[in-house]
N, CA, C and O of each residue as an XYZ file, in Angstrom:
716
protein
N      54.502     90.870    -64.470
C      53.536     90.926    -63.381
C      54.006     89.968    -62.275
O      54.033     88.750    -62.452
N      54.369     90.555    -61.141
C      54.874     89.747    -60.033
C      53.718     89.096    -59.277
O      52.561     89.493    -59.414
N      54.059     88.093    -58.479
C      53.055     87.434    -57.656
C      52.440     88.427    -56.672
O      51.227     88.428    -56.465
N      53.268     89.265    -56.072
C      52.756     90.263    -55.122
C      51.754     91.200    -55.797
O      50.715     91.517    -55.217
N      52.054     91.638    -56.999
C      51.128     92.522    -57.717
C      49.839     91.798    -58.075
O      48.768     92.404    -58.053
N      49.920     90.527    -58.400
C      48.704     89.745    -58.690
C      47.818     89.650    -57.453
O      46.594     89.750    -57.540
N      48.455     89.454    -56.305
C      47.691     89.375    -55.056
C      47.027     90.718    -54.763
O      45.874     90.763    -54.334
N      47.745     91.802    -54.992
C      47.180     93.139    -54.782
C      45.993     93.375    -55.715
O      44.968     93.910    -55.294
N      46.128     92.981    -56.965
C      45.034     93.133    -57.933
C      43.836     92.285    -57.509
O      42.689     92.701    -57.671
N      44.106     91.082    -56.959
C      43.013     90.248    -56.453
C      42.262     90.984    -55.340
O      41.036     90.906    -55.262
N      43.000     91.702    -54.474
C      42.360     92.462    -53.395
C      41.430     93.519    -53.981
O      40.330     93.732    -53.471
N      41.862     94.172    -55.037
C      41.020     95.191    -55.690
C      39.779     94.539    -56.308
O      38.677     95.078    -56.204
N      39.953     93.397    -56.941
C      38.826     92.685    -57.559
C      37.829     92.212    -56.505
O      36.631     92.132    -56.779
N      38.309     91.899    -55.308
C      37.413     91.444    -54.242
C      36.519     92.564    -53.701
O      35.503     92.281    -53.067
N      36.877     93.821    -53.937
C      36.074     94.934    -53.407
C      34.636     94.896    -53.935
O      33.714     94.934    -53.120
N      34.389     94.822    -55.256
C      32.979     94.763    -55.694
C      32.278     93.467    -55.271
O      31.066     93.464    -55.055
N      33.021     92.383    -55.152
C      32.420     91.130    -54.666
C      31.960     91.317    -53.222
O      30.846     90.942    -52.854
N      32.832     91.899    -52.423
C      32.488     92.225    -51.033
C      31.241     93.106    -50.986
O      30.314     92.833    -50.223
N      31.218     94.158    -51.798
C      30.086     95.084    -51.806
C      28.780     94.392    -52.177
O      27.730     94.689    -51.607
N      28.846     93.479    -53.123
C      27.642     92.741    -53.518
C      27.032     92.031    -52.307
O      25.833     92.137    -52.050
N      27.868     91.315    -51.576
C      27.342     90.535    -50.452
C      26.922     91.403    -49.273
O      25.995     91.044    -48.548
N      27.585     92.536    -49.067
C      27.221     93.372    -47.922
C      25.978     94.217    -48.213
O      25.232     94.543    -47.290
N      25.746     94.573    -49.465
C      24.643     95.480    -49.774
C      23.370     94.794    -50.277
O      22.282     95.361    -50.174
N      23.494     93.604    -50.809
C      22.310     92.893    -51.294
C      21.654     92.125    -50.154
O      22.319     91.721    -49.200
N      20.357     91.929    -50.261
C      19.628     91.166    -49.248
C      19.746     89.677    -49.563
O      18.877     89.084    -50.204
N      20.824     89.106    -49.102
C      21.117     87.694    -49.335
C      21.215     87.026    -47.973
O      21.843     87.576    -47.068
N      20.609     85.846    -47.800
C      20.766     85.167    -46.511
C      22.257     85.002    -46.174
O      23.046     84.511    -46.981
N      22.608     85.423    -44.972
C      23.995     85.365    -44.470
C      24.958     86.208    -45.301
O      26.168     85.984    -45.265
N      24.431     87.174    -46.045
C      25.263     88.005    -46.914
C      26.351     88.750    -46.166
O      27.486     88.829    -46.636
N      26.013     89.301    -44.996
C      27.040     90.042    -44.266
C      28.110     89.115    -43.702
O      29.262     89.525    -43.560
N      27.754     87.884    -43.382
C      28.759     86.927    -42.919
C      29.695     86.544    -44.066
O      30.906     86.423    -43.880
N      29.119     86.356    -45.249
C      29.949     86.074    -46.430
C      30.832     87.283    -46.731
O      32.017     87.139    -47.032
N      30.241     88.478    -46.646
C      31.003     89.710    -46.876
C      32.154     89.822    -45.874
O      33.260     90.226    -46.235
N      31.891     89.466    -44.625
C      32.953     89.512    -43.609
C      34.087     88.563    -43.968
O      35.259     88.905    -43.806
N      33.748     87.378    -44.452
C      34.782     86.429    -44.873
C      35.599     86.965    -46.040
O      36.823     86.838    -46.059
N      34.922     87.563    -47.010
C      35.616     88.150    -48.164
C      36.499     89.307    -47.701
O      37.633     89.450    -48.158
N      35.979     90.125    -46.799
C      36.743     91.256    -46.282
C      37.999     90.773    -45.552
O      39.084     91.318    -45.753
N      37.850     89.765    -44.719
C      39.004     89.210    -43.986
C      40.031     88.654    -44.966
O      41.230     88.882    -44.807
N      39.565     87.926    -45.978
C      40.476     87.387    -46.994
C      41.219     88.521    -47.691
O      42.442     88.477    -47.822
N      40.489     89.525    -48.134
C      41.109     90.643    -48.845
C      42.077     91.402    -47.941
O      43.187     91.732    -48.357
N      41.663     91.676    -46.719
C      42.517     92.423    -45.790
C      43.787     91.639    -45.454
O      44.856     92.226    -45.282
N      43.668     90.334    -45.362
C      44.844     89.516    -45.011
C      45.869     89.474    -46.132
O      47.039     89.186    -45.882
N      45.459     89.753    -47.348
C      46.432     89.743    -48.448
C      47.333     90.971    -48.425
O      48.355     91.000    -49.111
N      46.964     91.995    -47.637
C      47.779     93.210    -47.582
C      49.185     92.910    -47.082
O      50.165     93.311    -47.709
N      49.289     92.223    -45.984
C      50.607     91.874    -45.463
C      51.319     90.867    -46.335
O      52.541     90.908    -46.475
N      50.551     89.958    -46.926
C      51.135     88.902    -47.752
C      51.815     89.469    -48.987
O      52.932     89.067    -49.309
N      51.166     90.392    -49.685
C      51.787     90.916    -50.911
C      53.060     91.690    -50.605
O      54.037     91.598    -51.348
N      53.055     92.448    -49.525
C      54.263     93.182    -49.149
C      55.398     92.247    -48.759
O      56.551     92.454    -49.136
N      55.051     91.217    -47.998
C      56.051     90.231    -47.582
C      56.674     89.551    -48.803
O      57.895     89.426    -48.896
N      55.829     89.116    -49.730
C      56.336     88.431    -50.927
C      57.199     89.354    -51.782
O      58.233     88.933    -52.303
N      56.783     90.599    -51.927
C      57.555     91.546    -52.736
C      58.947     91.753    -52.132
O      59.944     91.790    -52.854
N      59.007     91.885    -50.814
C      60.311     92.078    -50.164
C      61.149     90.806    -50.217
O      62.336     90.850    -50.541
N      60.532     89.678    -49.898
C      61.267     88.401    -49.847
C      61.832     88.035    -51.212
O      62.966     87.566    -51.315
N      61.045     88.248    -52.252
C      61.472     87.866    -53.597
C      62.227     88.981    -54.316
O      62.633     88.841    -55.469
N      62.404     90.103    -53.592
C      63.076     91.277    -54.183
C      62.369     91.708    -55.472
O      63.001     91.961    -56.498
N      61.042     91.781    -55.384
C      60.211     92.146    -56.533
C      59.365     93.386    -56.235
O      58.201     93.470    -56.628
N      59.963     94.331    -55.543
C      59.256     95.584    -55.267
C      59.231     96.392    -56.561
O      60.272     96.689    -57.148
N      58.012     96.741    -56.992
C      57.853     97.451    -58.266
C      57.128     98.773    -58.047
O      56.457     98.964    -57.033
N      57.268     99.670    -58.997
C      56.523    100.924    -58.933
C      55.024    100.665    -59.014
O      54.236    101.348    -58.360
N      54.629     99.674    -59.818
C      53.215     99.319    -59.898
C      52.703     98.874    -58.527
O      51.618     99.273    -58.104
N      53.477     98.058    -57.847
C      53.097     97.606    -56.513
C      53.017     98.749    -55.518
O      52.116     98.787    -54.681
N      53.964     99.686    -55.607
C      53.956    100.854    -54.721
C      52.705    101.702    -54.932
O      52.216    102.340    -54.000
N      52.195    101.706    -56.151
C      50.970    102.442    -56.454
C      49.729    101.649    -56.053
O      48.835    102.179    -55.394
N      49.677    100.370    -56.453
C      48.472     99.570    -56.261
C      48.212     99.174    -54.809
O      47.058     99.134    -54.381
N      49.268     98.880    -54.044
C      49.060     98.387    -52.683
C      48.299     99.385    -51.811
O      47.277     99.018    -51.231
N      48.759    100.637    -51.697
C      47.969    101.566    -50.877
C      46.598    101.879    -51.481
O      45.639    102.134    -50.753
N      46.510    101.859    -52.816
C      45.216    102.077    -53.460
C      44.236    100.960    -53.094
O      43.076    101.223    -52.775
N      44.707     99.726    -53.142
C      43.858     98.583    -52.793
C      43.382     98.684    -51.339
O      42.216     98.427    -51.039
N      44.286     99.057    -50.454
C      43.918     99.202    -49.042
C      42.829    100.255    -48.871
O      41.838    100.030    -48.176
N      43.018    101.393    -49.503
C      42.059    102.484    -49.349
C      40.714    102.150    -49.993
O      39.663    102.505    -49.460
N      40.746    101.467    -51.140
C      39.489    101.048    -51.770
C      38.714    100.097    -50.869
O      37.503    100.241    -50.698
N      39.410     99.129    -50.296
C      38.748     98.128    -49.453
C      38.153     98.780    -48.206
O      36.976     98.579    -47.904
N      38.949     99.551    -47.486
C      38.472    100.175    -46.250
C      37.365    101.189    -46.549
O      36.350    101.214    -45.854
N      37.552    102.020    -47.571
C      36.546    103.033    -47.908
C      35.237    102.382    -48.344
O      34.160    102.812    -47.930
N      35.327    101.352    -49.173
C      34.108    100.648    -49.615
C      33.375    100.051    -48.417
O      32.149    100.120    -48.331
N      34.130     99.470    -47.501
C      33.497     98.869    -46.318
C      32.823     99.943    -45.465
O      31.681     99.775    -45.036
N      33.525    101.035    -45.225
C      32.955    102.097    -44.386
C      31.688    102.686    -45.003
O      30.679    102.857    -44.319
N      31.747    102.991    -46.288
C      30.576    103.585    -46.947
C      29.407    102.596    -46.967
O      28.259    102.990    -46.761
N      29.691    101.327    -47.210
C      28.603    100.338    -47.217
C      28.002    100.176    -45.820
O      26.800     99.944    -45.687
N      28.830    100.297    -44.780
C      28.303    100.195    -43.416
C      27.462    101.415    -43.053
O      26.485    101.293    -42.314
N      27.829    102.578    -43.560
C      26.993    103.775    -43.381
C      25.672    103.572    -44.117
O      24.600    103.830    -43.569
N      25.758    103.104    -45.367
C      24.548    102.838    -46.177
C      23.622    101.843    -45.478
O      22.400    101.977    -45.527
N      24.216    100.853    -44.834
C      23.432     99.826    -44.137
C      22.877    100.308    -42.808
O      22.062     99.622    -42.191
N      23.306    101.473    -42.365
C      22.787    102.037    -41.125
C      23.455    101.524    -39.859
O      22.933    101.739    -38.765
N      24.593    100.853    -39.977
C      25.246    100.316    -38.783
C      26.456    101.137    -38.336
O      27.040    100.866    -37.287
N      26.826    102.135    -39.131
C      27.963    102.984    -38.781
C      27.560    104.439    -38.992
O      27.076    104.797    -40.065
N      27.754    105.277    -37.983
C      27.459    106.696    -38.177
C      28.367    107.290    -39.258
O      29.550    106.958    -39.336
N      27.811    108.155    -40.074
C      28.568    108.742    -41.181
C      29.802    109.487    -40.694
O      30.831    109.479    -41.371
N      29.718    110.138    -39.520
C      30.863    110.924    -39.049
C      32.087    110.047    -38.835
O      33.213    110.503    -39.033
N      31.885    108.792    -38.433
C      33.022    107.879    -38.223
C      33.712    107.622    -39.559
O      34.937    107.696    -39.654
N      32.928    107.320    -40.584
C      33.496    107.093    -41.914
C      34.204    108.347    -42.418
O      35.275    108.257    -43.019
N      33.612    109.513    -42.176
C      34.215    110.770    -42.631
C      35.559    110.999    -41.954
O      36.519    111.400    -42.613
N      35.646    110.752    -40.649
C      36.916    110.924    -39.932
C      37.980    110.011    -40.525
O      39.094    110.454    -40.802
N      37.649    108.752    -40.718
C      38.630    107.781    -41.207
C      39.038    108.086    -42.650
O      40.226    108.092    -42.972
N      38.069    108.335    -43.505
C      38.374    108.619    -44.915
C      39.133    109.942    -45.046
O      40.046    110.051    -45.863
N      38.765    110.934    -44.255
C      39.473    112.219    -44.297
C      40.928    112.053    -43.904
O      41.809    112.640    -44.532
N      41.191    111.271    -42.886
C      42.575    111.014    -42.472
C      43.346    110.356    -43.606
O      44.490    110.722    -43.875
N      42.727    109.389    -44.270
C      43.405    108.693    -45.364
C      43.739    109.658    -46.499
O      44.843    109.622    -47.043
N      42.794    110.516    -46.856
C      43.045    111.494    -47.915
C      44.128    112.494    -47.503
O      44.990    112.850    -48.305
N      44.076    112.938    -46.258
C      45.068    113.908    -45.780
C      46.470    113.309    -45.767
O      47.424    113.952    -46.204
N      46.599    112.090    -45.273
C      47.927    111.458    -45.212
C      48.429    111.128    -46.617
O      49.624    111.250    -46.886
N      47.542    110.715    -47.507
C      47.949    110.459    -48.896
C      48.461    111.742    -49.539
O      49.469    111.725    -50.245
N      47.769    112.853    -49.297
C      48.215    114.142    -49.828
C      49.551    114.545    -49.212
O      50.429    115.066    -49.900
N      49.694    114.305    -47.933
C      50.950    114.613    -47.243
C      52.104    113.795    -47.821
O      53.204    114.312    -48.020
N      51.845    112.526    -48.085
C      52.878    111.673    -48.693
C      53.300    112.221    -50.058
O      54.485    112.229    -50.388
N      52.330    112.677    -50.843
C      52.642    113.231    -52.167
C      53.480    114.505    -52.030
O      54.443    114.702    -52.771
N      53.114    115.354    -51.093
C      53.873    116.580    -50.852
C      55.300    116.246    -50.407
O      56.263    116.820    -50.914
N      55.426    115.333    -49.475
C      56.746    114.937    -48.979
C      57.573    114.324    -50.100
O      58.764    114.609    -50.223
N      56.942    113.477    -50.922
C      57.669    112.843    -52.037
C      58.195    113.892    -53.007
O      59.290    113.746    -53.551
N      57.424    114.943    -53.222
C      57.875    116.024    -54.100
C      59.113    116.722    -53.543
O      59.891    117.321    -54.285
N      59.282    116.634    -52.223
C      60.455    117.205    -51.558
C      61.550    116.159    -51.347
O      62.560    116.434    -50.698
N      61.348    114.971    -51.892
C      62.341    113.910    -51.777
C      62.287    113.138    -50.475
O      63.236    112.430    -50.138
N      61.195    113.260    -49.738
C      61.042    112.568    -48.450
C      60.067    111.404    -48.636
O      58.929    111.591    -49.065
N      60.526    110.228    -48.311
C      59.670    109.035    -48.384
C      59.147    108.749    -46.981
O      59.921    108.634    -46.031
N      57.859    108.639    -46.865
C      57.225    108.386    -45.569
C      56.855    106.904    -45.489
O      56.018    106.419    -46.249
N      57.483    106.207    -44.570
C      57.154    104.802    -44.338
C      55.959    104.728    -43.385
O      55.693    105.660    -42.627
N      55.255    103.615    -43.440
C      54.142    103.415    -42.517
C      54.694    103.310    -41.096
O      55.625    102.549    -40.832
N      54.108    104.080    -40.194
C      54.559    104.074    -38.805
C      53.911    102.911    -38.057
O      52.909    102.362    -38.515
N      54.475    102.532    -36.913
C      53.836    101.482    -36.102
C      52.402    101.851    -35.707
O      51.524    100.989    -35.676
N      52.166    103.130    -35.405
C      50.805    103.564    -35.048
C      49.867    103.380    -36.242
O      48.718    102.970    -36.075
N      50.357    103.683    -37.439
C      49.527    103.523    -38.637
C      49.192    102.058    -38.881
O      48.091    101.733    -39.326
N      50.137    101.180    -38.592
C      49.861     99.747    -38.751
C      48.810     99.287    -37.739
O      47.924     98.502    -38.077
N      48.906     99.768    -36.511
C      47.873     99.457    -35.509
C      46.527    100.032    -35.916
O      45.487     99.406    -35.712
N      46.554    101.231    -36.495
C      45.330    101.878    -36.978
C      44.643    100.992    -38.005
O      43.430    100.789    -37.952
N      45.423    100.469    -38.937
C      44.853     99.612    -39.980
C      44.249     98.350    -39.372
O      43.140     97.958    -39.734
N      44.959     97.723    -38.465
C      44.446     96.516    -37.803
C      43.159     96.837    -37.051
O      42.195     96.073    -37.104
N      43.144     97.975    -36.347
C      41.950     98.333    -35.580
C      40.762     98.605    -36.497
O      39.625     98.270    -36.163
N      41.023     99.209    -37.649
C      39.934     99.453    -38.603
C      39.376     98.131    -39.126
O      38.161     97.968    -39.244
N      40.254     97.200    -39.434
C      39.815     95.892    -39.939
C      38.973     95.176    -38.883
O      37.913     94.631    -39.191
N      39.450     95.180    -37.640
C      38.712     94.522    -36.550
C      37.345     95.178    -36.367
O      36.338     94.484    -36.224
N      37.305     96.510    -36.372
C      36.036     97.215    -36.190
C      35.063     96.912    -37.332
O      33.876     96.683    -37.100
N      35.573     96.912    -38.559
C      34.710     96.639    -39.715
C      34.157     95.223    -39.652
O      32.971     95.012    -39.908
N      34.989     94.260    -39.320
C      34.505     92.877    -39.209
C      33.467     92.780    -38.089
O      32.437     92.125    -38.248
N      33.738     93.427    -36.969
C      32.761     93.420    -35.874
C      31.425     94.010    -36.296
O      30.370     93.489    -35.935
N      31.466     95.096    -37.059
C      30.225     95.707    -37.546
C      29.510     94.797    -38.539
O      28.287     94.667    -38.502
N      30.280     94.168    -39.427
C      29.670     93.257    -40.403
C      28.986     92.078    -39.709
O      27.935     91.613    -40.150
N      29.587     91.605    -38.629
C      29.042     90.444    -37.910
C      28.048     90.851    -36.823
O      27.584     90.010    -36.053
N      27.719     92.153    -36.763
C      26.772     92.666    -35.773
C      27.184     92.263    -34.353
O      26.360     91.835    -33.545
N      28.478     92.414    -34.078
C      29.071     92.154    -32.763
C      29.044     90.671    -32.373
O      29.249     90.333    -31.207
N      28.797     89.804    -33.330
C      28.814     88.370    -33.046
C      30.252     87.917    -32.907
O      31.078     88.384    -33.691
N      30.616     87.074    -32.005
C      29.838     86.339    -31.002
C      29.658     87.086    -29.684
O      29.012     86.575    -28.769
N      30.220     88.289    -29.575
C      30.171     89.038    -28.316
C      28.754     89.435    -27.929
O      28.459     89.643    -26.752
N      27.873     89.539    -28.931
C      26.471     89.878    -28.640
C      25.809     88.786    -27.800
O      24.840     89.055    -27.090
N      26.317     87.575    -27.874
C      25.738     86.471    -27.099
C      25.925     86.664    -25.599
O      25.135     86.152    -24.806
N      26.960     87.395    -25.207
C      27.215     87.629    -23.780
C      27.010     89.095    -23.398
O      27.319     89.504    -22.278
N      26.485     89.883    -24.346
C      26.185     91.283    -24.060
C      27.407     92.179    -23.924
O      27.332     93.222    -23.275
N      28.525     91.796    -24.520
C      29.748     92.597    -24.447
C      29.863     93.478    -25.681
O      29.807     92.967    -26.800
N      30.023     94.797    -25.508
C      30.032     95.728    -26.645
C      31.393     95.801    -27.364
O      31.934     96.888    -27.563
N      31.924     94.669    -27.741
C      33.250     94.611    -28.363
C      33.353     95.531    -29.573
O      34.328     96.271    -29.705
N      32.372     95.493    -30.446
C      32.436     96.275    -31.678
C      32.431     97.769    -31.390
O      33.164     98.518    -32.034
N      31.622     98.219    -30.438
C      31.633     99.640    -30.080
C      33.017    100.063    -29.600
O      33.516    101.122    -29.979
N      33.625     99.240    -28.777
C      34.969     99.533    -28.280
C      35.959     99.551    -29.450
O      36.809    100.438    -29.537
N      35.843     98.570    -30.344
C      36.752     98.497    -31.498
C      36.620     99.721    -32.395
O      37.621    100.219    -32.911
N      35.400    100.209    -32.588
C      35.194    101.406    -33.407
C      35.870    102.604    -32.742
O      36.544    103.382    -33.418
N      35.702    102.761    -31.442
C      36.319    103.889    -30.741
C      37.852    103.797    -30.753
O      38.537    104.804    -30.929
N      38.372    102.604    -30.568
C      39.832    102.418    -30.653
C      40.308    102.809    -32.044
O      41.340    103.464    -32.195
N      39.558    102.407    -33.050
C      39.902    102.734    -34.429
C      39.897    104.246    -34.667
O      40.791    104.769    -35.332
N      38.910    104.940    -34.134
C      38.825    106.396    -34.290
C      40.033    107.061    -33.629
O      40.663    107.939    -34.220
N      40.350    106.645    -32.414
C      41.473    107.237    -31.679
C      42.783    106.983    -32.418
O      43.579    107.905    -32.597
N      43.014    105.741    -32.851
C      44.259    105.427    -33.554
C      44.335    106.113    -34.917
O      45.418    106.485    -35.367
N      43.199    106.277    -35.565
C      43.155    106.987    -36.845
C      43.589    108.435    -36.651
O      44.444    108.936    -37.380
N      42.998    109.103    -35.668
C      43.352    110.501    -35.405
C      44.808    110.616    -34.949
O      45.543    111.487    -35.414
N      45.212    109.743    -34.051
C      46.572    109.781    -33.505
C      47.607    109.590    -34.616
O      48.588    110.330    -34.698
N      47.375    108.594    -35.463
C      48.353    108.342    -36.525
C      48.389    109.491    -37.532
O      49.449    109.812    -38.068
N      47.250    110.102    -37.786
C      47.230    111.247    -38.689
C      48.043    112.412    -38.137
O      48.847    113.007    -38.853
N      47.834    112.732    -36.874
C      48.597    113.800    -36.229
C      50.083    113.435    -36.225
O      50.933    114.283    -36.497
N      50.392    112.179    -35.919
C      51.784    111.715    -35.888
C      52.471    111.938    -37.235
O      53.609    112.407    -37.278
N      51.795    111.610    -38.324
C      52.368    111.828    -39.657
C      52.616    113.313    -39.912
O      53.691    113.694    -40.375
N      51.624    114.149    -39.610
C      51.769    115.575    -39.898
C      52.866    116.216    -39.050
O      53.607    117.066    -39.543
N      52.976    115.822    -37.798
C      54.038    116.367    -36.945
C      55.405    115.901    -37.460
O      56.330    116.705    -37.584
N      55.529    114.612    -37.756
C      56.802    114.074    -38.239
C      57.244    114.692    -39.557
O      58.402    115.082    -39.707
N      56.335    114.780    -40.497
C      56.677    115.351    -41.805
C      56.898    116.857    -41.671
O      57.763    117.422    -42.341
N      56.119    117.502    -40.810
C      56.307    118.929    -40.581
C      57.712    119.235    -40.086
O      58.320    120.223    -40.497
N      58.223    118.389    -39.208
C      59.594    118.574    -38.724
C      60.597    118.387    -39.856
O      61.564    119.140    -39.974
N      60.355    117.372    -40.688
C      61.284    117.113    -41.811
C      61.245    118.247    -42.828
O      62.271    118.601    -43.408
N      60.065    118.815    -43.043
C      59.935    119.906    -44.009
C      60.157    121.272    -43.358
O      60.098    122.312    -44.014
N      60.415    121.237    -42.040
C      60.686    122.460    -41.271
C      59.501    123.429    -41.306
O      59.659    124.614    -41.600
N      58.300    122.894    -40.997
C      57.105    123.734    -40.882
C      57.079    124.313    -39.473
O      56.625    123.633    -38.552
N      57.524    125.475    -39.279
C      57.468    126.092    -37.942
C      56.715    127.383    -37.999
O      56.559    128.053    -36.978
């Protein structure tokens, strides 16, 4: 068990902890949930960096890392819909893109094509994290000055989610010669 894999497993373990604080009526629960979410999300880059630096890239890590990311983001989106702060259609768009791209990766892998994360996909992930944190914090501190930062972040996230999904399908379609 490599250090990178342990960090990834910690991210998975943090998902139910995050859910507890975001869904239960606890004083400052959403602020605590936001802190847990930020901690968990920040480990995504760390585990990949450590695996590459230490030359400890494993098949387990290749499986767990994207799974951990999808569990964290999906849990956050569904809990925000449950809490009434995120329209369900936004969560559906984001989760649908994740399922579609995961399926596309599996199809491409069956054809011997490995799909690396694109720069747009990395921006998409960052935008989703920023939007989720903004929603958890109810647009704080921007709400103090009446600036709709979180609304803008959600829309940026939707656009980048759709764009990156189309980008993957077009790129893989060319490689698989879908004409």
